[in-house]
N, C-alpha and C positions, 0 to 999 in steps of 0.2 A: 504494500500500500504506500509506503514512504517513497519508493521509487516512482510509482505512478503519480503521486502528488508533486514530486520534484519535476518530473517530465512535464506535467500540466503547467506548473508554475513557470518553468523555463519557456514553454511554448506560448503561454499567456504573455510573458514579458516581451517575447519577440514580436508578437502581434501588436503589442502596445507601441513599441519603438517603431515598427513598420507603419503604424497609423499616425505617428507624430510627423505630419508632413508640412512642408513649406512650399508655397507656390512661387516659382521663380520664372519670369517670362512665360507665364501660362502653363508651366510644367510643374507637376507636383513631385517633390523629392523628400526623402526622410533625412533627418539630421545625420544619422549614421546608418550603415547597411546592417540590417538585422542578421543576415546570414554570416557576414564577416564577424560581427560581434559574437555570435553563437560559436563560431569556430575558435575564436580567440579565447572564449570563456572555458574551453575544454581544459586549459591549464590555468587554474585560478591565480596562482602566484605570478605567472607571466603576464596575465591580463592586468593585474593590479600594478605590476611594474611598468607596463606600457602606459597605463592610465596616468601614473605619476610622472613618467617621462613626458607624456603629452602636456600635462599641466605646466611643467617647467619649461619645455621647449616653446610652448605658445607664448608664455610671458616673455621669455628671452627674445624671441624673434619679433614679436610685436614691438618691443622696446627698441630693437635694432632698426625696425622700419621707421618708427617715430623719430629716432635720432638721425637716421639717414635723411628723412624728409626735412627735418629742421636744418640740416647742413647742406641740403641740395645734393646729397650723395646717392646718385642713381644706382650705382653698383651695390651698395649696402642694402638699399630697399629691395632691389631685385633678388639678391641672394637670400635675404630673409623670407621673401615671398616664396621663392623656390623651395626652401627647406620646409616651410609650413605646408606647401602643396604635397610634398612627399609624406609628411606626417599625417596629413588628412587622409591620404590614400590608404594608410594602414587600417583605418577604421571605416572606410567607405563613406567618408564625410564629403559628399559630392558638392554641396553648396560651398563649403569651405575651400575645396579645391578650385571651384569656379572663380571665387573671389581672388584667390592667389594668382590664377591665370590672368585675370583682368589687370591686376597690379603689375605683373610681369610685362604685359602688353603695353601698359602706359610707360613703364621704364624703358622698354625697347624703343618706344617712340621718341625717347630723348627728353621727356618732360615729366614733371610731377604734378601737373595740373589735375585737380580732382582727387589726388592721392589721399588727402586727409580724410575725405568722406569714405573712400574705399577701405582705408586702414581701420576706421571706426566701425564700419560694417563688418569687416573681418574680425575685429575684436569681439563684437557681439556674437558672431557665429562661433568663434572659439569657445566662448562661454556656454553656448548651447551644446556644443560637442562635449565639453567637460561635464556638463550636467547629465547628458546622456550616458557618458562613461561611468560617472559616479553611480547612476541608477543601475547600470549593468553590473557594476561591482557589488551593489547591494543584493543582487540576485545570485551571487556565487554561493556554492555550497561549501 
């Protein structure tokens, strides 16, 4: 019975995360990919470590972006966006990846116009991903 309840609870959580959608450009997307999270949760200690690394990496790279923006340093902003894009991919955080790609595109264009708004939007999305990962960690056995 305990195994059945555990399986139901895990499946219920996956549906919940899959249902937490955000509409972007008319397309619905979840904060994180439920199947990716479920696969990562198979190793509870690894999942917790990855969640903690995400939290640290997000703060560090967002700060690098802000510092780079303040100093007009395109390279730093682009590198930080690139690193966060890869981090987002680990969890299937598609919206976070999309925002990083947009920032990389602005940087490749040689300007930082509008970057402040994009970095702020990315910061909010990082918070959403962090909350989803915390929730997922709460469902570990």
